[in-house]
N, C-alpha and C positions, 0 to 999 in steps of 0.2 A: 267494440269495433263494428263499424258498419260498412256495407258494400255500397259504393256510390250508385245512385239510381241511373246515371248516364251509362255506367258499365252494364247494368242489368238490361237496359234498353238495347245496347249494342249487341249483347250476347243473344238476346231473343231474336234480333234482326239477322244475326249470322247463323243461328241454329236452324237446321232444316227439320221442322217438326215431323215431316213424313219419314225422314231417315231415323229420327229418334224413336218414334212410335213403331216404325217398321221393324225395329230390333226385337220388339216384344209381341207385335200383332201382325198376322199375315194380312197385308193390304192388297187390294186390287184396284186398278184405275177405273173410275166411274165418272166419265165426263171430265170436269175440271178438278174433281176431288178424288180421294182414295177412300175405299170403304173396307170394313172388316168387322169381325165379331167383337163386340165390346169386351174388353178385359175386366170390366168392373161389375158385370152381371152376366148371368147365363142367358144365352140366346141362341136360336137356331138359324136365324137369318140376319145378315149384317145390317146394323143400324148405327154403326160407329163410323163417323165421317172425319177425315183429316184433310184440311185445306192447305195446299202449299202456298197459295197466294195470300191468304189471310194469316197463315202461320198459327193455326189453332186446330183443336180437335173438338168434336161434339158428338155425344151419343143421343140419338133421337128416342132411344128406349128408356134410359134412366136419367138423362139430362146432364150427366157429367160433361164438363168442358174445361178448356184451358189451353195454355201454351206448352212449349217444351219443358220448361221448368216445372210447371204444374203437373205434367204427366209423370215426370220422374218422382215428384213428391207423392202423388196418388198411387202410382203403380209400383214403384220400388220402395215406398215407405220412407223416403228421405225427408229430412228437414229442409227448410228453404236454403240455408247457407250451404248445406251439404250438396243439394241439387245444383246450386250455382257453381260450386267448385267442381263437381263432376262434369257438368256440361262444358264449363270453361276448359277443363282438361281435355275433353274430347276434341276441342277446336284449337288446342295449343295456346290458350290465352292464360295470362297471369291475372288472378283476381286482385285488384287493388283494394285495400281496406283503409278506411279513415281511422286514425287513432284518436280522432276528436271525440272525447267523452264529454258528457255534460259536466259543467264545472262542479267540482266537489264542494261539499259544505265546508265552511271555514273550520279550522281546528278549534277545539274547545279551549277556553282560556286555561292557563296553567292553574292547577288546583291551589287554592289559598291554604297557606299553612295555618294551622290553629295556633293561636297565641296563648301563652299562659295568662291567667287572670290574676 
């Protein structure tokens, strides 16, 4: 089962990365962005930037970056599908799943009965 790419794009567009990250990291407004201490490495001065207009985060100290789904995966240790379901649940969305699986291999031919000689 796969999650349609169009749904993932819609989910990322609806998700507020500042709100999601702000649940785990104390953020302060700094110009157009928000800054905080990076949750992925120890630091004393903020180098972790979250952009509400671009909907992504980036740490100038360790280089980690991504969107709301990526943050849940990295910080909360979720898998991709779990992070999508979690984020969708936070926004009251139902995750559509394609049941389209790759075509299965044809069934093997019936076994031939051995004939007496």
